Gaussian input, Z-matrix of N, CA and C with variables (Angstrom, degrees):
# hf/3-21g

backbone

0 1
 N
 C     1     B1
 C     2     B2     1     A1
 N     3     B3     2     A2     1     D1
 C     4     B4     3     A3     2     D2
 C     5     B5     4     A4     3     D3
 N     6     B6     5     A5     4     D4
 C     7     B7     6     A6     5     D5
 C     8     B8     7     A7     6     D6
 N     9     B9     8     A8     7     D7
 C    10    B10     9     A9     8     D8
 C    11    B11    10    A10     9     D9
 N    12    B12    11    A11    10    D10
 C    13    B13    12    A12    11    D11
 C    14    B14    13    A13    12    D12
 N    15    B15    14    A14    13    D13
 C    16    B16    15    A15    14    D14
 C    17    B17    16    A16    15    D15
 N    18    B18    17    A17    16    D16
 C    19    B19    18    A18    17    D17
 C    20    B20    19    A19    18    D18
 N    21    B21    20    A20    19    D19
 C    22    B22    21    A21    20    D20
 C    23    B23    22    A22    21    D21
 N    24    B24    23    A23    22    D22
 C    25    B25    24    A24    23    D23
 C    26    B26    25    A25    24    D24
 N    27    B27    26    A26    25    D25
 C    28    B28    27    A27    26    D26
 C    29    B29    28    A28    27    D27
 N    30    B30    29    A29    28    D28
 C    31    B31    30    A30    29    D29
 C    32    B32    31    A31    30    D30
 N    33    B33    32    A32    31    D31
 C    34    B34    33    A33    32    D32
 C    35    B35    34    A34    33    D33
 N    36    B36    35    A35    34    D34
 C    37    B37    36    A36    35    D35
 C    38    B38    37    A37    36    D36
 N    39    B39    38    A38    37    D37
 C    40    B40    39    A39    38    D38
 C    41    B41    40    A40    39    D39
 N    42    B42    41    A41    40    D40
 C    43    B43    42    A42    41    D41
 C    44    B44    43    A43    42    D42
 N    45    B45    44    A44    43    D43
 C    46    B46    45    A45    44    D44
 C    47    B47    46    A46    45    D45
 N    48    B48    47    A47    46    D46
 C    49    B49    48    A48    47    D47
 C    50    B50    49    A49    48    D48
 N    51    B51    50    A50    49    D49
 C    52    B52    51    A51    50    D50
 C    53    B53    52    A52    51    D51
 N    54    B54    53    A53    52    D52
 C    55    B55    54    A54    53    D53
 C    56    B56    55    A55    54    D54
 N    57    B57    56    A56    55    D55
 C    58    B58    57    A57    56    D56
 C    59    B59    58    A58    57    D57
 N    60    B60    59    A59    58    D58
 C    61    B61    60    A60    59    D59
 C    62    B62    61    A61    60    D60
 N    63    B63    62    A62    61    D61
 C    64    B64    63    A63    62    D62
 C    65    B65    64    A64    63    D63
 N    66    B66    65    A65    64    D64
 C    67    B67    66    A66    65    D65
 C    68    B68    67    A67    66    D66
 N    69    B69    68    A68    67    D67
 C    70    B70    69    A69    68    D68
 C    71    B71    70    A70    69    D69
 N    72    B72    71    A71    70    D70
 C    73    B73    72    A72    71    D71
 C    74    B74    73    A73    72    D72
 N    75    B75    74    A74    73    D73
 C    76    B76    75    A75    74    D74
 C    77    B77    76    A76    75    D75
 N    78    B78    77    A77    76    D76
 C    79    B79    78    A78    77    D77
 C    80    B80    79    A79    78    D78
 N    81    B81    80    A80    79    D79
 C    82    B82    81    A81    80    D80
 C    83    B83    82    A82    81    D81
 N    84    B84    83    A83    82    D82
 C    85    B85    84    A84    83    D83
 C    86    B86    85    A85    84    D84
 N    87    B87    86    A86    85    D85
 C    88    B88    87    A87    86    D86
 C    89    B89    88    A88    87    D87
 N    90    B90    89    A89    88    D88
 C    91    B91    90    A90    89    D89
 C    92    B92    91    A91    90    D90
 N    93    B93    92    A92    91    D91
 C    94    B94    93    A93    92    D92
 C    95    B95    94    A94    93    D93
 N    96    B96    95    A95    94    D94
 C    97    B97    96    A96    95    D95
 C    98    B98    97    A97    96    D96
 N    99    B99    98    A98    97    D97
 C   100   B100    99    A99    98    D98
 C   101   B101   100   A100    99    D99
 N   102   B102   101   A101   100   D100
 C   103   B103   102   A102   101   D101
 C   104   B104   103   A103   102   D102
 N   105   B105   104   A104   103   D103
 C   106   B106   105   A105   104   D104
 C   107   B107   106   A106   105   D105
 N   108   B108   107   A107   106   D106
 C   109   B109   108   A108   107   D107
 C   110   B110   109   A109   108   D108
 N   111   B111   110   A110   109   D109
 C   112   B112   111   A111   110   D110
 C   113   B113   112   A112   111   D111
 N   114   B114   113   A113   112   D112
 C   115   B115   114   A114   113   D113
 C   116   B116   115   A115   114   D114
 N   117   B117   116   A116   115   D115
 C   118   B118   117   A117   116   D116
 C   119   B119   118   A118   117   D117
 N   120   B120   119   A119   118   D118
 C   121   B121   120   A120   119   D119
 C   122   B122   121   A121   120   D120
 N   123   B123   122   A122   121   D121
 C   124   B124   123   A123   122   D122
 C   125   B125   124   A124   123   D123
 N   126   B126   125   A125   124   D124
 C   127   B127   126   A126   125   D125
 C   128   B128   127   A127   126   D126
 N   129   B129   128   A128   127   D127
 C   130   B130   129   A129   128   D128
 C   131   B131   130   A130   129   D129
 N   132   B132   131   A131   130   D130
 C   133   B133   132   A132   131   D131
 C   134   B134   133   A133   132   D132
 N   135   B135   134   A134   133   D133
 C   136   B136   135   A135   134   D134
 C   137   B137   136   A136   135   D135
 N   138   B138   137   A137   136   D136
 C   139   B139   138   A138   137   D137
 C   140   B140   139   A139   138   D138
 N   141   B141   140   A140   139   D139
 C   142   B142   141   A141   140   D140
 C   143   B143   142   A142   141   D141
 N   144   B144   143   A143   142   D142
 C   145   B145   144   A144   143   D143
 C   146   B146   145   A145   144   D144
 N   147   B147   146   A146   145   D145
 C   148   B148   147   A147   146   D146
 C   149   B149   148   A148   147   D147
 N   150   B150   149   A149   148   D148
 C   151   B151   150   A150   149   D149
 C   152   B152   151   A151   150   D150
 N   153   B153   152   A152   151   D151
 C   154   B154   153   A153   152   D152
 C   155   B155   154   A154   153   D153
 N   156   B156   155   A155   154   D154
 C   157   B157   156   A156   155   D155
 C   158   B158   157   A157   156   D156
 N   159   B159   158   A158   157   D157
 C   160   B160   159   A159   158   D158
 C   161   B161   160   A160   159   D159
 N   162   B162   161   A161   160   D160
 C   163   B163   162   A162   161   D161
 C   164   B164   163   A163   162   D162
 N   165   B165   164   A164   163   D163
 C   166   B166   165   A165   164   D164
 C   167   B167   166   A166   165   D165
 N   168   B168   167   A167   166   D166
 C   169   B169   168   A168   167   D167
 C   170   B170   169   A169   168   D168
 N   171   B171   170   A170   169   D169
 C   172   B172   171   A171   170   D170
 C   173   B173   172   A172   171   D171
 N   174   B174   173   A173   172   D172
 C   175   B175   174   A174   173   D173
 C   176   B176   175   A175   174   D174
 N   177   B177   176   A176   175   D175
 C   178   B178   177   A177   176   D176
 C   179   B179   178   A178   177   D177
 N   180   B180   179   A179   178   D178
 C   181   B181   180   A180   179   D179
 C   182   B182   181   A181   180   D180
 N   183   B183   182   A182   181   D181
 C   184   B184   183   A183   182   D182
 C   185   B185   184   A184   183   D183
 N   186   B186   185   A185   184   D184
 C   187   B187   186   A186   185   D185
 C   188   B188   187   A187   186   D186
 N   189   B189   188   A188   187   D187
 C   190   B190   189   A189   188   D188
 C   191   B191   190   A190   189   D189

   B1=1.4386
   B2=1.5277
   B3=1.3108
   B4=1.4609
   B5=1.5271
   B6=1.3273
   B7=1.4633
   B8=1.5217
   B9=1.3342
   B10=1.4641
   B11=1.5254
   B12=1.3276
   B13=1.4608
   B14=1.5150
   B15=1.2886
   B16=1.4621
   B17=1.5196
   B18=1.3282
   B19=1.4647
   B20=1.5303
   B21=1.3119
   B22=1.4690
   B23=1.5237
   B24=1.3302
   B25=1.4603
   B26=1.5325
   B27=1.3037
   B28=1.4666
   B29=1.5230
   B30=1.3142
   B31=1.4646
   B32=1.5260
   B33=1.3308
   B34=1.4599
   B35=1.5356
   B36=1.3166
   B37=1.4668
   B38=1.5261
   B39=1.3112
   B40=1.4659
   B41=1.5295
   B42=1.3262
   B43=1.4670
   B44=1.5342
   B45=1.3249
   B46=1.4669
   B47=1.5276
   B48=1.3543
   B49=1.4658
   B50=1.5249
   B51=1.3295
   B52=1.4638
   B53=1.5330
   B54=1.3237
   B55=1.4645
   B56=1.5276
   B57=1.3167
   B58=1.4670
   B59=1.5186
   B60=1.3243
   B61=1.4704
   B62=1.5258
   B63=1.3241
   B64=1.4624
   B65=1.5244
   B66=1.3217
   B67=1.4690
   B68=1.5220
   B69=1.3334
   B70=1.4598
   B71=1.5233
   B72=1.3172
   B73=1.4665
   B74=1.5207
   B75=1.3384
   B76=1.4677
   B77=1.5235
   B78=1.3308
   B79=1.4582
   B80=1.5278
   B81=1.3295
   B82=1.4597
   B83=1.5268
   B84=1.3321
   B85=1.4600
   B86=1.5143
   B87=1.3386
   B88=1.4497
   B89=1.5278
   B90=1.3451
   B91=1.4614
   B92=1.5221
   B93=1.3233
   B94=1.4596
   B95=1.5160
   B96=1.3165
   B97=1.4590
   B98=1.5188
   B99=1.3318
   B100=1.4725
   B101=1.5264
   B102=1.3282
   B103=1.4683
   B104=1.5314
   B105=1.3363
   B106=1.4599
   B107=1.5158
   B108=1.3206
   B109=1.4636
   B110=1.5212
   B111=1.3297
   B112=1.4619
   B113=1.5133
   B114=1.3109
   B115=1.4557
   B116=1.5213
   B117=1.3316
   B118=1.4583
   B119=1.5208
   B120=1.3385
   B121=1.4617
   B122=1.5248
   B123=1.3250
   B124=1.4685
   B125=1.5259
   B126=1.3268
   B127=1.4728
   B128=1.5178
   B129=1.3173
   B130=1.4631
   B131=1.5201
   B132=1.3356
   B133=1.4606
   B134=1.5153
   B135=1.3178
   B136=1.4526
   B137=1.5175
   B138=1.3320
   B139=1.4556
   B140=1.5225
   B141=1.3301
   B142=1.4651
   B143=1.5265
   B144=1.3322
   B145=1.4641
   B146=1.5276
   B147=1.3438
   B148=1.4560
   B149=1.5170
   B150=1.3242
   B151=1.4641
   B152=1.5253
   B153=1.3366
   B154=1.4524
   B155=1.5243
   B156=1.3206
   B157=1.4572
   B158=1.5286
   B159=1.3197
   B160=1.4638
   B161=1.5254
   B162=1.3243
   B163=1.4716
   B164=1.5248
   B165=1.3230
   B166=1.4733
   B167=1.5240
   B168=1.3239
   B169=1.4662
   B170=1.5275
   B171=1.3207
   B172=1.4645
   B173=1.5260
   B174=1.3350
   B175=1.4754
   B176=1.5074
   B177=1.3294
   B178=1.4577
   B179=1.5260
   B180=1.3318
   B181=1.4544
   B182=1.5253
   B183=1.3317
   B184=1.4575
   B185=1.5335
   B186=1.3254
   B187=1.4519
   B188=1.5358
   B189=1.3207
   B190=1.4816
   B191=1.5014
   A1=112.00
   A2=116.76
   A3=122.33
   A4=111.06
   A5=114.78
   A6=121.29
   A7=112.09
   A8=117.74
   A9=121.50
   A10=110.95
   A11=115.89
   A12=121.75
   A13=108.34
   A14=120.26
   A15=126.89
   A16=110.08
   A17=116.41
   A18=120.23
   A19=111.89
   A20=114.95
   A21=120.82
   A22=109.62
   A23=116.83
   A24=120.11
   A25=110.89
   A26=116.64
   A27=120.69
   A28=109.88
   A29=115.94
   A30=120.19
   A31=111.90
   A32=117.66
   A33=121.24
   A34=112.54
   A35=117.85
   A36=121.75
   A37=110.82
   A38=116.11
   A39=120.22
   A40=111.82
   A41=117.71
   A42=121.46
   A43=111.71
   A44=117.22
   A45=122.88
   A46=113.29
   A47=117.87
   A48=121.24
   A49=112.47
   A50=118.05
   A51=122.31
   A52=112.71
   A53=117.45
   A54=120.56
   A55=110.17
   A56=116.04
   A57=121.57
   A58=111.00
   A59=117.78
   A60=119.99
   A61=110.59
   A62=116.20
   A63=120.96
   A64=110.65
   A65=117.39
   A66=122.77
   A67=106.80
   A68=115.75
   A69=120.68
   A70=108.01
   A71=116.73
   A72=121.88
   A73=109.61
   A74=117.69
   A75=120.58
   A76=112.77
   A77=117.28
   A78=119.66
   A79=111.94
   A80=116.62
   A81=121.97
   A82=111.74
   A83=116.91
   A84=120.92
   A85=116.13
   A86=119.01
   A87=119.49
   A88=111.60
   A89=113.54
   A90=122.31
   A91=108.37
   A92=116.36
   A93=122.36
   A94=107.44
   A95=116.89
   A96=122.02
   A97=109.81
   A98=116.70
   A99=120.66
   A100=112.98
   A101=117.66
   A102=119.90
   A103=111.52
   A104=116.94
   A105=120.98
   A106=114.90
   A107=117.91
   A108=122.17
   A109=109.70
   A110=116.29
   A111=121.45
   A112=106.48
   A113=116.43
   A114=122.60
   A115=107.98
   A116=116.08
   A117=121.15
   A118=110.19
   A119=117.09
   A120=121.12
   A121=112.55
   A122=118.61
   A123=120.46
   A124=111.74
   A125=117.46
   A126=128.33
   A127=113.48
   A128=118.23
   A129=120.58
   A130=109.44
   A131=115.89
   A132=120.82
   A133=110.04
   A134=115.43
   A135=122.67
   A136=106.15
   A137=116.43
   A138=121.12
   A139=110.37
   A140=118.38
   A141=121.48
   A142=113.84
   A143=117.72
   A144=120.24
   A145=112.72
   A146=117.39
   A147=121.70
   A148=114.49
   A149=117.22
   A150=120.91
   A151=109.79
   A152=115.54
   A153=121.96
   A154=109.11
   A155=116.75
   A156=122.86
   A157=106.23
   A158=116.48
   A159=121.21
   A160=110.82
   A161=116.63
   A162=119.74
   A163=111.05
   A164=116.43
   A165=121.69
   A166=111.73
   A167=118.38
   A168=119.48
   A169=110.43
   A170=118.53
   A171=121.46
   A172=110.42
   A173=116.99
   A174=120.10
   A175=110.23
   A176=118.21
   A177=121.72
   A178=110.68
   A179=118.42
   A180=122.01
   A181=111.32
   A182=116.96
   A183=121.48
   A184=110.85
   A185=116.81
   A186=120.59
   A187=111.67
   A188=116.77
   A189=120.88
   A190=113.54
   D1=-46.44
   D2=-171.56
   D3=-74.86
   D4=131.40
   D5=176.85
   D6=-106.05
   D7=4.69
   D8=-177.73
   D9=-74.95
   D10=153.00
   D11=175.18
   D12=-123.89
   D13=120.85
   D14=-6.74
   D15=-67.28
   D16=157.03
   D17=-176.90
   D18=-62.81
   D19=148.66
   D20=176.60
   D21=-71.39
   D22=159.98
   D23=177.84
   D24=-61.13
   D25=146.47
   D26=178.40
   D27=-71.66
   D28=169.01
   D29=179.17
   D30=-68.44
   D31=-17.16
   D32=178.79
   D33=-90.06
   D34=-10.23
   D35=-177.73
   D36=-75.08
   D37=152.44
   D38=179.45
   D39=-68.75
   D40=-23.55
   D41=179.06
   D42=-102.81
   D43=30.88
   D44=-175.83
   D45=-56.18
   D46=-26.80
   D47=-179.27
   D48=-69.09
   D49=-11.43
   D50=-179.64
   D51=-81.01
   D52=-4.86
   D53=178.64
   D54=-66.46
   D55=155.31
   D56=-178.97
   D57=-71.59
   D58=138.45
   D59=174.95
   D60=-74.67
   D61=138.27
   D62=175.90
   D63=-108.73
   D64=-18.97
   D65=174.17
   D66=-146.00
   D67=134.71
   D68=-177.45
   D69=-133.49
   D70=120.66
   D71=-179.00
   D72=-128.78
   D73=76.90
   D74=-178.40
   D75=-61.76
   D76=-29.01
   D77=178.74
   D78=-67.21
   D79=-21.89
   D80=177.47
   D81=-106.08
   D82=-9.67
   D83=175.01
   D84=84.09
   D85=27.58
   D86=179.34
   D87=-147.92
   D88=160.10
   D89=173.96
   D90=-137.91
   D91=144.16
   D92=174.40
   D93=-102.17
   D94=124.64
   D95=179.19
   D96=-93.86
   D97=158.52
   D98=-175.57
   D99=-66.21
   D100=-13.92
   D101=176.84
   D102=-91.04
   D103=7.24
   D104=176.14
   D105=91.25
   D106=1.28
   D107=-179.35
   D108=-82.40
   D109=132.20
   D110=169.87
   D111=-91.81
   D112=120.06
   D113=-177.86
   D114=-109.33
   D115=123.64
   D116=-177.63
   D117=-99.20
   D118=152.89
   D119=-175.83
   D120=-63.20
   D121=-20.44
   D122=177.19
   D123=-85.06
   D124=9.23
   D125=-179.66
   D126=77.35
   D127=5.62
   D128=172.06
   D129=-73.47
   D130=160.61
   D131=-177.95
   D132=-140.61
   D133=149.89
   D134=170.75
   D135=-122.38
   D136=117.36
   D137=-177.77
   D138=-84.41
   D139=159.43
   D140=-177.74
   D141=-58.34
   D142=-26.75
   D143=179.90
   D144=-84.54
   D145=2.73
   D146=178.81
   D147=95.63
   D148=-5.76
   D149=179.21
   D150=-68.30
   D151=137.10
   D152=179.39
   D153=-102.49
   D154=130.57
   D155=175.05
   D156=-107.02
   D157=118.77
   D158=-177.34
   D159=-65.03
   D160=151.86
   D161=176.24
   D162=-57.21
   D163=151.88
   D164=-176.53
   D165=-58.38
   D166=-37.80
   D167=-178.20
   D168=-66.21
   D169=-30.94
   D170=177.39
   D171=-71.13
   D172=-37.74
   D173=177.46
   D174=-66.77
   D175=-37.05
   D176=179.92
   D177=-66.14
   D178=-41.32
   D179=177.58
   D180=-64.29
   D181=-40.61
   D182=-179.06
   D183=-64.73
   D184=-34.60
   D185=-177.93
   D186=-75.97
   D187=-23.33
   D188=-177.85
   D189=-74.84

C-alpha cells in the first residue's frame, strides 16, 4: 500500500502508528494510515484484517 520512501511500518509492526495519514477526520475522531490502519483518537485501532486493538487506557486498566 505505502508508496513512501522509506516505506512506512506495516499494519503488523509494533510501530504501525508511525505510518503517514492518508485521511484525517478529527471531527469524527479517526485517521486512516497508509498501511490500512484506522487509528481512533482514543488510541484504539482497527487493523486491515479486522483485528481490534483496544485503546491504551483499557489495556492499562486490564494490566492493573
